[in-house]
TORLO-773982 format. One line per 5 residues: for each residue x negated, y negated, z of N, C-alpha, C. Coordinates in steps of 0.2 Angstrom, whole numbers, padded with zeros to 4 digits, m for minus. Layout:
// residues N
X,Y,Z,X,Y,Z,X,Y,Z; ...
// end
This chain:
// residues 373
0159,0011,0160,0161,0015,0157,0155,0014,0152; 0150,0017,0150,0144,0015,0145,0145,0017,0138; 0147,0009,0133,0151,0010,0128,0148,0015,0123; 0141,0015,0122,0137,0019,0117,0138,0028,0117; 0139,0030,0123,0143,0036,0122,0151,0036,0118
0154,0032,0122,0161,0031,0116,0160,0031,0111; 0157,0026,0107,0154,0022,0103,0151,0027,0098; 0146,0033,0097,0145,0038,0095,0151,0046,0096; 0154,0045,0103,0159,0050,0101,0164,0047,0094; 0167,0044,0093,0172,0041,0091,0169,0042,0082
0162,0038,0082,0158,0040,0076,0161,0048,0073; 0156,0052,0079,0156,0060,0077,0165,0064,0077; 0169,0059,0078,0175,0063,0078,0179,0059,0071; 0175,0059,0066,0179,0058,0060,0171,0054,0056; 0170,0063,0053,0159,0061,0052,0165,0059,0045
0168,0062,0043,0167,0060,0035,0169,0053,0033; 0172,0049,0038,0172,0042,0035,0168,0038,0036; 0163,0041,0042,0159,0039,0044,0153,0042,0039; 0152,0046,0038,0147,0048,0034,0148,0046,0024; 0156,0044,0024,0154,0038,0017,0155,0031,0017
0154,0030,0024,0154,0021,0024,0146,0022,0024; 0145,0022,0027,0135,0023,0029,0132,0026,0021; 0136,0029,0017,0134,0030,0013,0135,0026,0008; 0140,0021,0005,0143,0017,0004,0136,0011,0004; 0134,0008,0011,0131,0002,0015,0122,0005,0013
0119,0012,0012,0114,0015,0011,0111,0013,0003; 0118,0013,m0001,0117,0013,m0009,0117,0007,m0011; 0121,0003,m0007,0118,m0003,m0008,0109,m0006,m0003; 0113,m0006,0002,0102,m0008,0004,0097,m0007,0001; 0100,0004,m0003,0091,0004,m0008,0093,m0001,m0014
0095,m0002,m0018,0097,m0007,m0025,0092,m0012,m0020; 0093,m0016,m0016,0090,m0022,m0012,0084,m0021,m0011; 0083,m0016,m0008,0075,m0015,m0006,0068,m0015,m0013; 0073,m0009,m0016,0073,m0006,m0024,0068,m0014,m0027; 0071,m0017,m0029,0075,m0023,m0032,0069,m0028,m0030
0069,m0028,m0026,0063,m0034,m0020,0055,m0032,m0021; 0053,m0024,m0023,0048,m0022,m0022,0046,m0020,m0028; 0053,m0023,m0032,0051,m0023,m0040,0045,m0030,m0044; 0051,m0031,m0041,0047,m0041,m0041,0039,m0041,m0037; 0038,m0036,m0033,0032,m0038,m0030,0028,m0036,m0033
0030,m0029,m0035,0026,m0027,m0037,0022,m0028,m0045; 0027,m0032,m0048,0028,m0036,m0054,0021,m0039,m0052; 0021,m0045,m0047,0018,m0051,m0045,0009,m0049,m0044; 0010,m0043,m0038,0005,m0041,m0036,0001,m0039,m0043; 0002,m0035,m0046,m0002,m0032,m0052,m0003,m0041,m0056
0002,m0043,m0060,0001,m0049,m0061,m0009,m0052,m0061; m0006,m0053,m0052,m0013,m0055,m0048,m0019,m0051,m0051; m0017,m0046,m0048,m0024,m0040,m0051,m0028,m0040,m0056; m0022,m0043,m0059,m0023,m0044,m0069,m0027,m0050,m0069; m0028,m0056,m0066,m0029,m0062,m0067,m0038,m0062,m0063
m0036,m0058,m0055,m0042,m0057,m0052,m0048,m0049,m0055; m0047,m0048,m0059,m0047,m0043,m0061,m0054,m0045,m0069; m0050,m0050,m0073,m0050,m0054,m0078,m0056,m0060,m0078; m0055,m0063,m0068,m0060,m0067,m0067,m0055,m0076,m0071; m0049,m0076,m0072,m0045,m0081,m0076,m0045,m0087,m0070
m0045,m0091,m0070,m0042,m0097,m0064,m0034,m0100,m0066; m0034,m0099,m0070,m0030,m0102,m0075,m0024,m0099,m0082; m0019,m0099,m0083,m0015,m0095,m0091,m0012,m0102,m0091; m0013,m0101,m0098,m0006,m0106,m0102,m0002,m0102,m0107; 0003,m0103,m0107,0011,m0101,m0111,0015,m0105,m0112
0018,m0102,m0118,0025,m0105,m0120,0029,m0104,m0115; 0033,m0110,m0113,0036,m0112,m0108,0042,m0103,m0109; 0042,m0100,m0104,0048,m0091,m0104,0056,m0096,m0106; 0057,m0091,m0111,0066,m0091,m0115,0068,m0084,m0111; 0065,m0083,m0106,0071,m0077,m0102,0067,m0070,m0106
0060,m0069,m0110,0058,m0062,m0115,0053,m0062,m0108; 0050,m0055,m0106,0043,m0054,m0102,0040,m0058,m0106; 0038,m0054,m0113,0031,m0058,m0116,0034,m0066,m0120; 0029,m0073,m0119,0033,m0078,m0120,0032,m0078,m0126; 0034,m0080,m0131,0034,m0082,m0137,0026,m0085,m0140
0024,m0085,m0147,0016,m0085,m0148,0016,m0092,m0149; 0010,m0097,m0148,0009,m0102,m0152,0002,m0103,m0156; m0001,m0107,m0158,m0006,m0108,m0163,m0012,m0110,m0159; m0018,m0104,m0157,m0024,m0101,m0156,m0027,m0112,m0157; m0024,m0113,m0162,m0027,m0121,m0163,m0031,m0124,m0154
m0023,m0120,m0153,m0026,m0127,m0146,m0030,m0124,m0142; m0031,m0117,m0143,m0037,m0117,m0139,m0041,m0119,m0138; m0044,m0123,m0145,m0048,m0125,m0146,m0048,m0132,m0142; m0044,m0137,m0142,m0044,m0143,m0140,m0042,m0141,m0133; m0040,m0135,m0128,m0040,m0135,m0123,m0046,m0136,m0120
m0051,m0132,m0124,m0057,m0128,m0121,m0061,m0134,m0124; m0059,m0139,m0126,m0065,m0148,m0125,m0063,m0151,m0123; m0059,m0151,m0116,m0059,m0154,m0109,m0062,m0151,m0104; m0065,m0159,m0101,m0067,m0158,m0097,m0068,m0152,m0089; m0073,m0148,m0086,m0069,m0145,m0084,m0064,m0138,m0083
m0067,m0137,m0092,m0062,m0129,m0092,m0071,m0127,m0096; m0073,m0120,m0093,m0078,m0119,m0094,m0079,m0110,m0100; m0071,m0107,m0099,m0072,m0105,m0105,m0065,m0101,m0104; m0066,m0100,m0113,m0055,m0095,m0113,m0056,m0092,m0116; m0049,m0087,m0115,m0049,m0084,m0121,m0043,m0083,m0121
m0040,m0082,m0128,m0035,m0081,m0130,m0032,m0073,m0128; m0025,m0070,m0128,m0023,m0065,m0128,m0016,m0067,m0131; m0015,m0062,m0137,m0011,m0061,m0140,m0006,m0052,m0138; m0001,m0054,m0134,0004,m0047,m0134,0009,m0042,m0133; 0012,m0039,m0132,0020,m0034,m0135,0023,m0032,m0133
0030,m0030,m0130,0031,m0021,m0128,0031,m0021,m0135; 0028,m0015,m0135,0035,m0010,m0137,0036,m0003,m0136; 0041,0003,m0139,0041,0011,m0136,0035,0014,m0139; 0032,0016,m0136,0028,0023,m0140,0031,0030,m0138; 0030,0036,m0142,0031,0039,m0142,0039,0041,m0137
0035,0044,m0131,0041,0048,m0128,0041,0044,m0123; 0036,0036,m0123,0035,0030,m0117,0041,0024,m0119; 0046,0022,m0116,0051,0015,m0119,0050,0009,m0119; 0041,0007,m0117,0040,0001,m0116,0032,0003,m0113; 0028,0000,m0118,0020,0002,m0117,0018,m0004,m0117
0013,m0011,m0116,0010,m0015,m0116,0006,m0014,m0121; 0003,m0018,m0126,0001,m0018,m0131,m0005,m0025,m0132; m0010,m0027,m0131,m0014,m0033,m0128,m0018,m0030,m0134; m0023,m0038,m0136,m0026,m0039,m0137,m0032,m0045,m0135; m0036,m0044,m0135,m0041,m0052,m0133,m0048,m0057,m0139
m0046,m0061,m0137,m0051,m0064,m0141,m0059,m0060,m0142; m0065,m0060,m0148,m0069,m0055,m0146,m0072,m0059,m0144; m0078,m0059,m0140,m0083,m0059,m0139,m0080,m0067,m0131; m0075,m0063,m0129,m0070,m0068,m0121,m0073,m0065,m0117; m0074,m0072,m0111,m0073,m0066,m0105,m0070,m0063,m0103
m0066,m0061,m0106,m0060,m0056,m0102,m0062,m0048,m0105; m0064,m0049,m0110,m0069,m0041,m0108,m0074,m0036,m0103; m0076,m0042,m0101,m0083,m0039,m0095,m0080,m0037,m0093; m0075,m0038,m0090,m0072,m0033,m0084,m0070,m0026,m0083; m0070,m0023,m0091,m0066,m0015,m0094,m0071,m0015,m0090
m0074,m0005,m0090,m0076,0000,m0090,m0075,0005,m0090; m0080,0008,m0099,m0078,0013,m0103,m0077,0018,m0099; m0072,0024,m0099,m0076,0030,m0096,m0076,0035,m0101; m0072,0034,m0108,m0076,0037,m0112,m0073,0035,m0119; m0079,0035,m0123,m0080,0034,m0131,m0084,0026,m0133
m0079,0023,m0135,m0085,0017,m0135,m0080,0010,m0135; m0081,0003,m0132,m0083,m0003,m0135,m0080,m0002,m0145; m0073,m0007,m0147,m0073,m0009,m0155,m0081,m0013,m0155; m0084,m0013,m0162,m0090,m0014,m0163,m0087,m0023,m0167; m0080,m0021,m0172,m0082,m0025,m0173,m0074,m0030,m0173
m0076,m0036,m0175,m0067,m0042,m0173,m0064,m0039,m0178; m0064,m0035,m0182,m0060,m0033,m0189,m0059,m0023,m0188; m0062,m0022,m0182,m0060,m0014,m0184,m0056,m0012,m0181; m0052,m0008,m0183,m0045,m0005,m0184,m0043,0000,m0179; m0047,0000,m0172,m0051,0004,m0168,m0043,0000,m0161
m0042,0006,m0157,m0040,0005,m0151,m0044,0007,m0143; m0042,0002,m0136,m0043,0005,m0133,m0039,0008,m0130; m0038,0013,m0126,m0033,0013,m0121,m0035,0013,m0113; m0030,0012,m0108,m0031,0013,m0102,m0030,0020,m0100; m0034,0022,m0094,m0034,0026,m0091,m0025,0028,m0091
m0024,0027,m0090,m0014,0027,m0087,m0015,0030,m0093; m0012,0026,m0098,m0008,0024,m0104,m0013,0031,m0108; m0020,0035,m0106,m0022,0038,m0111,m0019,0044,m0110; m0017,0045,m0101,m0014,0051,m0097,m0006,0054,m0100; m0003,0044,m0100,0004,0045,m0101,0006,0048,m0105
0003,0046,m0112,0004,0046,m0119,m0001,0051,m0121; m0005,0055,m0117,m0007,0061,m0121,m0012,0062,m0123; m0014,0055,m0124,m0019,0053,m0131,m0029,0051,m0130; m0034,0059,m0133,m0039,0057,m0130,m0045,0053,m0135; m0052,0053,m0136,m0055,0052,m0141,m0055,0055,m0148
m0052,0050,m0151,m0051,0053,m0160,m0046,0054,m0160; m0045,0057,m0156,m0034,0055,m0160,m0032,0047,m0161; m0025,0051,m0162,m0022,0042,m0167,m0017,0042,m0166; m0013,0035,m0166,m0008,0032,m0164,m0004,0027,m0166; 0001,0024,m0170,0004,0028,m0173,0006,0021,m0172
0005,0014,m0174,0006,0007,m0168,0008,m0001,m0179; 0014,m0002,m0175,0014,m0007,m0182,0014,m0006,m0189; 0017,0000,m0188,0013,0006,m0196,0011,0009,m0199; 0004,0008,m0195,m0004,0010,m0195,m0008,0017,m0190; m0010,0020,m0194,m0012,0024,m0188,m0018,0025,m0188
m0020,0020,m0180,m0028,0019,m0176,m0029,0023,m0170; m0034,0026,m0171,m0041,0029,m0172,m0041,0026,m0164; m0043,0033,m0156,m0045,0031,m0150,m0052,0030,m0151; m0056,0024,m0150,m0062,0025,m0151,m0064,0027,m0143; m0062,0022,m0134,m0061,0021,m0132,m0060,0024,m0123
m0058,0024,m0119,m0054,0026,m0114,m0058,0022,m0108; m0053,0017,m0105,m0059,0012,m0101,m0055,0012,m0094; m0053,0012,m0090,m0053,0010,m0084,m0052,m0001,m0082; m0049,m0001,m0077,m0046,m0008,m0075,m0045,m0009,m0067; m0045,m0012,m0066,m0047,m0017,m0059,m0035,m0018,m0060
m0033,m0018,m0063,m0029,m0020,m0064,m0023,m0015,m0066; m0018,m0013,m0061,m0014,m0007,m0067,m0009,m0008,m0070; m0011,m0017,m0073,m0006,m0017,m0079,m0008,m0017,m0085; m0017,m0016,m0085,m0020,m0015,m0090,m0023,m0009,m0093; m0021,m0004,m0083,m0022,0002,m0085,m0018,0005,m0087
m0013,0004,m0088,m0007,0004,m0094,m0005,0003,m0101; m0011,0000,m0101,m0011,m0005,m0110,m0016,m0002,m0115; m0010,m0003,m0122,m0016,m0001,m0126,m0019,m0007,m0129; m0025,m0006,m0130,m0028,m0014,m0130,m0032,m0014,m0140; m0032,m0019,m0141,m0032,m0020,m0148,m0036,m0026,m0150
m0041,m0028,m0152,m0045,m0033,m0155,m0039,m0039,m0158; m0039,m0043,m0155,m0034,m0050,m0158,m0035,m0050,m0165; m0041,m0051,m0168,m0039,m0052,m0175,m0031,m0047,m0181; m0037,m0040,m0177,m0031,m0034,m0180,m0025,m0035,m0180; m0022,m0036,m0173,m0018,m0038,m0169,m0011,m0043,m0171
m0013,m0046,m0171,m0015,m0054,m0178,m0008,m0051,m0183; m0018,m0047,m0187,m0013,m0045,m0194,m0007,m0042,m0195; m0007,m0037,m0193,m0003,m0032,m0189,0005,m0035,m0187; 0005,m0035,m0182,0010,m0040,m0183,0013,m0049,m0183; 0012,m0048,m0188,0012,m0055,m0190,0014,m0059,m0190
0005,m0061,m0184,0007,m0069,m0178,m0004,m0069,m0180; m0004,m0072,m0186,m0011,m0073,m0189,m0011,m0077,m0188; m0018,m0081,m0185,m0020,m0087,m0179,m0017,m0091,m0174; m0010,m0083,m0170,m0007,m0085,m0166,m0009,m0083,m0159; m0006,m0084,m0155,m0009,m0080,m0145,m0003,m0084,m0141
0001,m0076,m0136,0004,m0081,m0136,m0001,m0081,m0126; m0004,m0083,m0122,m0007,m0084,m0119,m0015,m0084,m0117; m0017,m0088,m0115,m0026,m0091,m0117,m0027,m0092,m0107; m0029,m0090,m0109,m0037,m0090,m0100,m0039,m0093,m0101; m0037,m0095,m0095,m0047,m0101,m0093,m0049,m0099,m0087
m0054,m0103,m0087,m0060,m0100,m0081,m0062,m0109,m0082; m0064,m0111,m0074,m0063,m0121,m0074,m0071,m0119,m0072; m0075,m0124,m0073,m0080,m0126,m0070,m0082,m0122,m0063; m0085,m0119,m0060,m0089,m0120,m0055,m0088,m0122,m0049; m0085,m0123,m0042,m0084,m0127,m0039,m0079,m0132,m0041
m0077,m0131,m0046,m0073,m0136,m0044,m0066,m0136,m0042; m0064,m0143,m0038,m0057,m0144,m0030,m0049,m0143,m0031; m0046,m0137,m0030,m0038,m0137,m0033,m0037,m0144,m0033; m0035,m0149,m0035,m0032,m0154,m0033,m0034,m0157,m0042; m0041,m0156,m0043,m0046,m0157,m0048,m0040,m0151,m0055
m0041,m0147,m0055,m0038,m0142,m0057,m0030,m0140,m0060; m0028,m0146,m0054,m0020,m0144,m0056,m0022,m0153,m0061; m0025,m0156,m0059,m0025,m0163,m0064,m0024,m0161,m0074; m0030,m0155,m0071,m0033,m0154,m0080,m0025,m0148,m0081; m0020,m0146,m0079,m0016,m0142,m0080,m0008,m0145,m0083
m0013,m0153,m0078,m0002,m0154,m0080,m0006,m0158,m0085; m0015,m0162,m0090,m0016,m0165,m0094,m0013,m0160,m0102; m0014,m0153,m0098,m0014,m0150,m0104,m0004,m0151,m0106; m0001,m0149,m0102,0004,m0148,m0101,0009,m0155,m0106; 0004,m0162,m0106,0005,m0171,m0105,0002,m0167,m0114
m0002,m0165,m0116,m0005,m0167,m0124,m0002,m0159,m0128; 0001,m0154,m0124,0002,m0149,m0128,0013,m0148,m0126; 0017,m0151,m0127,0024,m0153,m0128,0028,m0143,m0129; 0028,m0141,m0124,0033,m0135,m0120,0029,m0129,m0120; 0022,m0128,m0117,0018,m0127,m0113,0019,m0125,m0107
0018,m0120,m0103,0017,m0122,m0095,0012,m0118,m0095; 0005,m0125,m0089,0000,m0122,m0088,m0001,m0121,m0081; m0004,m0117,m0077,m0004,m0114,m0070,m0008,m0109,m0066; m0010,m0109,m0061,m0015,m0108,m0058,m0011,m0101,m0058; m0019,m0094,m0061,m0020,m0088,m0062,m0011,m0083,m0056
m0016,m0090,m0048,m0013,m0087,m0042,m0006,m0088,m0044; m0002,m0093,m0045,0005,m0096,m0047,0008,m0091,m0051; 0004,m0091,m0058,0010,m0090,m0064,0015,m0084,m0062; 0010,m0078,m0060,0017,m0071,m0058,0024,m0075,m0055; 0024,m0080,m0050,0030,m0080,m0048,0033,m0084,m0053
0030,m0088,m0058,0034,m0091,m0063,0036,m0088,m0069; 0033,m0081,m0071,0034,m0076,m0075,0042,m0074,m0077; 0046,m0075,m0085,0052,m0074,m0084,0056,m0067,m0079; 0052,m0061,m0079,0051,m0053,m0079,0051,m0058,m0072; 0048,m0060,m0065,0050,m0062,m0060,0057,m0061,m0059
0056,m0069,m0064,0064,m0071,m0062,0069,m0071,m0061; 0067,m0065,m0068,0073,m0060,m0068,0075,m0054,m0063; 0068,m0053,m0060,0071,m0047,m0056,0074,m0052,m0051; 0073,m0058,m0048,0074,m0059,m0043,0078,m0061,m0042; 0085,m0062,m0047,0091,m0067,m0051,0096,m0062,m0049
0093,m0053,m0052,0095,m0047,m0050,0097,m0047,m0046; 0093,m0047,m0041,0090,m0043,m0031,0097,m0048,m0031; 0098,m0053,m0031,0101,m0058,m0028,0108,m0056,m0031; 0111,m0056,m0034,0118,m0056,m0038,0117,m0046,m0034; 0113,m0040,m0035,0117,m0035,m0029,0115,m0037,m0024
0112,m0041,m0017,0111,m0042,m0014,0119,m0044,m0012; 0120,m0048,m0017,0130,m0050,m0013,0137,m0045,m0016; 0134,m0041,m0019,0138,m0033,m0020,0138,m0031,m0017; 0131,m0028,m0013,0131,m0025,m0008,0136,m0029,m0001; 0134,m0035,m0001,0136,m0040,0004,0144,m0034,0007
0147,m0037,0000,0154,m0037,m0003,0157,m0030,0000; 0154,m0025,m0006,0155,m0016,m0005,0155,m0016,0002; 0150,m0020,0007,0148,m0015,0014,0155,m0020,0018; 0156,m0026,0019,0161,m0028,0021,0168,m0026,0020; 0165,m0023,0017,0176,m0021,0015,0175,m0015,0018
0169,m0007,0013,0170,m0003,0020,0168,m0002,0026; 0163,m0008,0028,0165,m0003,0036,0173,m0008,0039; 0173,m0014,0037,0180,m0019,0038,0185,m0013,0038; 0185,m0008,0034,0192,m0003,0032,0192,0001,0040; 0186,0006,0039,0184,0010,0043,0187,0008,0049
0184,0000,0053,0183,m0001,0057,0194,m0002,0057; 0194,m0002,0053,0202,m0005,0055,0207,0001,0056; 0204,0006,0053,0207,0014,0053,0205,0015,0058; 0199,0016,0061,0198,0019,0069,0198,0016,0073; 0203,0006,0072,0209,0003,0079,0214,0007,0077
0220,0008,0073,0230,0011,0071,0225,0018,0072; 0220,0020,0073,0223,0029,0075,0222,0030,0080; 0216,0024,0086,0214,0026,0092,0220,0019,0095; 0224,0016,0092,0227,0011,0098,0229,0013,0104; 0231,0021,0103,0235,0024,0113,0228,0023,0116
0224,0026,0112,0215,0024,0116,0216,0018,0120; 0214,0014,0115,0215,0007,0119,0217,0003,0121; 0225,0005,0123,0233,0006,0126,0227,0009,0134; 0227,0012,0133,0225,0017,0141,0220,0010,0145; 0214,0011,0137,0210,0007,0143,0211,m0001,0144
0214,m0003,0141,0216,m0012,0141,0220,m0008,0150; 0227,m0005,0152,0231,m0003,0157,0227,m0001,0162; 0218,0001,0164,0214,0005,0169,0211,m0005,0168; 0212,m0009,0166,0211,m0016,0168,0202,m0018,0164; 0203,m0014,0156,0197,m0016,0149,0200,m0023,0148
0191,m0029,0151,0194,m0033,0148,0195,m0036,0140; 0200,m0041,0138,0196,m0043,0129,0190,m0043,0126; 0187,m0046,0130,0180,m0046,0126,0175,m0038,0128; 0178,m0036,0134,0176,m0030,0132,0179,m0025,0125; 0182,m0022,0124,0185,m0018,0119,0181,m0023,0111
0181,m0030,0113,0182,m0032,0109,0175,m0031,0106; 0170,m0029,0113,0160,m0031,0112,0160,m0022,0109; 0167,m0016,0113,0166,m0010,0108,0168,m0009,0101; 0172,m0014,0098,0172,m0012,0089,0167,m0015,0087; 0163,m0018,0092,0157,m0024,0090,0152,m0022,0086
0152,m0017,0091,0147,m0015,0091,0146,m0010,0088; 0149,m0005,0086,0150,0000,0083,0151,m0004,0076; 0155,m0008,0073,0152,m0009,0067,0146,m0010,0064; 0145,m0013,0070,0135,m0013,0070,0132,m0011,0068; 0130,m0006,0073,0132,0004,0073,0128,0007,0065
0136,0005,0063,0138,0006,0059,0128,0001,0052; 0132,m0001,0054,0128,m0008,0045,0118,m0008,0049; 0116,m0008,0053,0109,m0005,0053,0110,0002,0054; 0112,0011,0056,0112,0016,0054,0109,0015,0046; 0116,0011,0039,0116,0012,0035,0109,0006,0032
0110,0003,0033,0101,0000,0032,0098,0003,0034; 0094,0006,0037,0088,0012,0040,0091,0016,0033; 0096,0022,0031,0095,0026,0028,0095,0021,0022; 0096,0018,0017,0094,0012,0014,0090,0013,0011; 0081,0010,0017,0076,0011,0016,0074,0016,0015
0076,0020,0018,0073,0029,0018,0073,0031,0011; 0080,0032,0004,0081,0033,0000,0077,0026,m0004; 0075,0021,m0005,0074,0017,m0008,0065,0021,m0006; 0064,0022,m0003,0059,0023,m0001,0056,0032,m0008; 0061,0038,m0006,0062,0042,m0009,0062,0040,m0015
0068,0035,m0017,0067,0036,m0025,0065,0033,m0028; 0059,0028,m0027,0052,0028,m0029,0048,0031,m0030; 0046,0036,m0025,0042,0041,m0027,0044,0047,m0032; 0054,0050,m0034,0057,0053,m0038,0056,0050,m0043; 0052,0041,m0044,0055,0038,m0050,0049,0038,m0054
0040,0037,m0049,0034,0041,m0048,0031,0044,m0054; 0037,0051,m0052,0037,0059,m0055,0037,0058,m0062; 0039,0053,m0066,0042,0051,m0073,0033,0046,m0074; 0032,0051,m0080,0025,0045,m0081,0027,0041,m0088; 0029,0042,m0091,0035,0035,m0092,0037,0029,m0089
0036,0030,m0083,0039,0025,m0076,0032,0022,m0072; 0030,0028,m0069,0024,0027,m0064,0019,0025,m0068; 0016,0024,m0073,0012,0022,m0077,0013,0016,m0079; 0020,0013,m0080,0023,0008,m0081,0024,0003,m0076; 0027,0000,m0069,0030,m0002,m0065,0027,0001,m0060
0025,m0001,m0054,0026,m0001,m0044,0031,m0003,m0044; 0033,m0001,m0039,0034,m0004,m0032,0035,m0003,m0027; 0034,m0013,m0021,0032,m0012,m0018,0034,m0018,m0013; 0035,m0009,m0009,0042,m0009,m0004,0037,m0012,0003; 0036,m0019,0004,0037,m0024,0010,0037,m0024,0017
0035,m0024,0021,0038,m0025,0029,0047,m0031,0030; 0040,m0033,0026,0048,m0041,0025,0052,m0038,0023; 0052,m0035,0019,0057,m0031,0017,0061,m0029,0017; 0059,m0022,0023,0063,m0021,0023,0067,m0022,0031; 0062,m0028,0034,0065,m0030,0041,0073,m0036,0038
0070,m0037,0031,0078,m0041,0030,0084,m0036,0027; 0082,m0029,0025,0087,m0026,0021,0090,m0025,0027; 0089,m0020,0034,0092,m0019,0041,0094,m0024,0042; 0089,m0031,0044,0094,m0037,0049,0102,m0039,0045; 0101,m0039,0037,0106,m0039,0030,0110,m0034,0032
0108,m0029,0032,0114,m0021,0035,0116,m0024,0042; 0114,m0026,0045,0119,m0025,0056,0121,m0031,0053; 0120,m0035,0049,0126,m0044,0050,0133,m0040,0049; 0127,m0040,0042,0132,m0039,0038,0143,m0033,0044; 0138,m0028,0047,0141,m0021,0049,0144,m0027,0054
0141,m0031,0058,0144,m0033,0063,0149,m0037,0061; 0149,m0046,0054,0155,m0049,0051,0161,m0044,0050; 0159,m0040,0051,0165,m0033,0046,0168,m0030,0050; 0166,m0032,0059,0170,m0027,0062,0173,m0034,0066; 0173,m0040,0063,0173,m0046,0069,0185,m0043,0067
0185,m0044,0063,0192,m0045,0061,0196,m0039,0070; 0193,m0033,0063,0198,m0026,0069,0196,m0025,0075; 0189,m0031,0076,0186,m0032,0085,0192,m0037,0088; 0195,m0041,0085,0201,m0047,0088,0206,m0042,0089; 0207,m0038,0079,0216,m0040,0081,0218,m0030,0089
0209,m0028,0088,0211,m0023,0098,0210,m0024,0102; 0209,m0031,0102,0206,m0035,0110,0214,m0038,0111; 0218,m0040,0106,0223,m0042,0108,0229,m0041,0108; 0225,m0031,0109,0234,m0026,0110,0236,m0027,0115; 0239,m0026,0118,0245,m0023,0124,0246,m0019,0122
0246,m0016,0133,0246,m0008,0134,0253,m0004,0131; 0259,m0009,0133,0262,m0009,0132,0267,m0008,0124; 0264,m0011,0119,0267,m0013,0115,0261,m0004,0108; 0254,m0002,0111,0251,0005,0110,0255,0010,0115; 0258,0008,0119,0261,0016,0119,0268,0016,0116
0273,0013,0112,0276,0014,0110,0278,0014,0101; 0270,0012,0102,0268,0015,0094,0267,0022,0095; 0262,0026,0101,0260,0033,0101,0265,0034,0101
// end
């Protein structure tokens, strides 16, 4: 007798219980996929930003849990620029603030005449003309999300700033940002003479080993600062670490919920099918086949819940993107390896959950089953 038709029939016989079990698994798997996608999206956005600027390395304070590192003296930039192997640098001061209907907007400022400005493409208006000009540039996504155009004003740090230009950037993070000249940002945010990122460009053709040696030298000269290659800086960011920590916590929680849910469902199924299992044992089914049937049923619940969870994650992502305050700020990059991991994880959870019910069912004696009935 083929086991699969029996497993499907048993699941259909208890549709409500099966549906609730699948929903519990799917919600947990959806959270795992979404958080993994959020971490990947942030890393990719950061990499896009560094690549768009042509930045080779980034210096900032050792993160202490905040998405934006604490400021440090821009005099350090002068010291770093004098090191052999450094072609140029650009100081950056950034912060995250709520603006209008958007709960969090990146406000960033760049050192005047630094190479960082070169990659921007102005689509409307103009660039700032002086390092102390109190105007702002809006990324194209930020302009749409805030509903601001050239000539409109934006209230920041207690002052009204006119929008002088709207720009495009290959970086999604920059496209959703508000850009101010560094001197203005420092004055308005009470951070005169301070930056919280220093972007570096190495001399052309410098070897990777030499670049890493320079970064270690910078950390030795300036304790408390972290210097990393642009390609690795996103992994060291506290936001990425926080999202990964949440992903681990949700994964553990989903495992507990999945184990409990599937085990409860399978135990109830075994209890309700005591007579059926007794008959199968009486007609010659071996204990191993009974175990295999229950394990396959539990595994099927797991894999189905995992697939539903992945589909829910895709649907939830598209739903979130409908909100401008979210769609302009974050990206959820759901990679194939995250999908495979989630489905395999759900399948394993389902199989483990079915172990005890399967062992209990396989040890059932036909006579005891008939007396139970």
